C-alpha positions in Angstrom: 0.0 0.0 0.0 1.4 3.3 -1.0 1.4 6.4 1.2 -2.2 7.2 1.7 -2.2 10.9 2.4 -0.7 13.7 0.3 -0.1 17.3 1.3 0.1 16.5 5.0 3.5 15.4 6.4 6.0 15.8 9.0 3.8 14.5 11.8 5.1 11.7 14.0 3.1 8.5 14.1 2.0 7.7 17.6 2.0 4.0 18.6 -1.3 2.4 19.3 -4.0 4.3 17.4 -5.7 1.0 16.5 -8.0 1.3 19.5 -9.4 4.7 18.3 -12.6 5.5 16.5 -11.8 9.0 15.3 -14.4 11.2 13.5 -14.0 13.7 10.7 -13.6 17.2 12.1 -16.6 19.5 11.7 -14.4 22.0 9.9 -13.6 19.5 7.1 -15.8 19.1 4.0 -15.0 16.6 1.3 -16.0 15.8 -2.2 -15.5 12.7 -4.3 -13.5 13.4 -7.5 -13.1 10.4 -9.8 -13.0 7.9 -6.9 -10.6 9.9 -4.8 -11.5 12.4 -2.1 -10.6 16.0 -1.8 -10.8 17.5 1.6 -11.2 21.1 2.3 -10.3 22.6 5.7 -12.6 25.5 6.4 -10.3 26.9 9.1 -7.1 27.3 7.1 -8.7 27.1 3.6 -6.3 24.3 2.5 -7.2 21.4 0.2 -5.9 17.9 0.9 -6.0 15.2 -1.8 -6.5 11.5 -0.7 -5.5 8.6 -2.9 -7.9 5.7 -3.4 -6.7 3.8 -0.3 -6.8 6.9 1.9 -10.3 7.6 0.5 -11.4 4.1 1.6 -10.0 4.8 5.1 -11.7 8.2 5.3 -15.1 6.8 4.2 -14.8 4.0 6.8 -14.0 6.6 9.5 -17.0 8.7 8.4 -19.2 5.6 8.7 -18.0 5.2 12.3 -15.7 2.2 11.8 -12.9 1.8 14.3 -9.3 1.9 13.2 -8.9 -1.8 14.0 -11.9 -2.7 11.9 -10.6 -0.6 9.0 -7.3 -2.4 9.2 -9.0 -5.8 9.1 -11.3 -4.9 6.3 -8.5 -3.4 4.1 -6.1 -6.3 4.8 -8.8 -8.8 3.6 -10.0 -6.6 0.6 -6.4 -6.1 -0.7 -5.0 -9.5 0.3 -2.2 -7.6 2.1 -0.4 -8.5 5.3 -2.3 -7.1 8.3 0.9 -5.6 9.8 1.6 -3.7 6.6 -1.9 -2.4 6.4 -1.9 -1.5 10.1 1.3 0.6 9.6 -0.3 2.5 6.7 -3.7 3.0 8.4 -2.1 4.0 11.7 0.2 6.5 9.9 -2.8 8.0 8.0 -4.8 8.3 11.2 -1.9 9.8 13.1 -1.2 12.4 10.4 -4.9 13.3 10.0 -5.3 13.7 13.8 -2.1 15.8 14.0 -3.4 17.9 11.1 -6.8 18.5 12.7 -8.6 16.6 9.9 -9.9 14.0 12.4 -11.0 14.4 16.0 -9.9 11.7 18.4 -12.4 9.4 20.2 -10.6 7.1 22.6 -13.7 5.1 23.4 -12.6 1.5 23.0 -14.0 -0.1 19.9 
């Protein structure tokens, strides 16, 4: 799986975000553009482009899926090792949290 999030970088990936069920920030609006999502941050007026895998992750989060459930689903769907998928999903979530695109919810899933 390639890097999922473009235009957001430099944020450390915290360990153990798999237990989270984050939600999209209220200040973020998004639009599907040919199968990929474009996010717009109303606060800083920046656009963020998501590739197809990141778009899958975002849609799953928006549906209320936990990070752990997203990892399991993507690993099965893409026939990829769970550890590899977990690294990618956790990195995406950590970057999106650090960038304010997602809001944390540490309620155990």
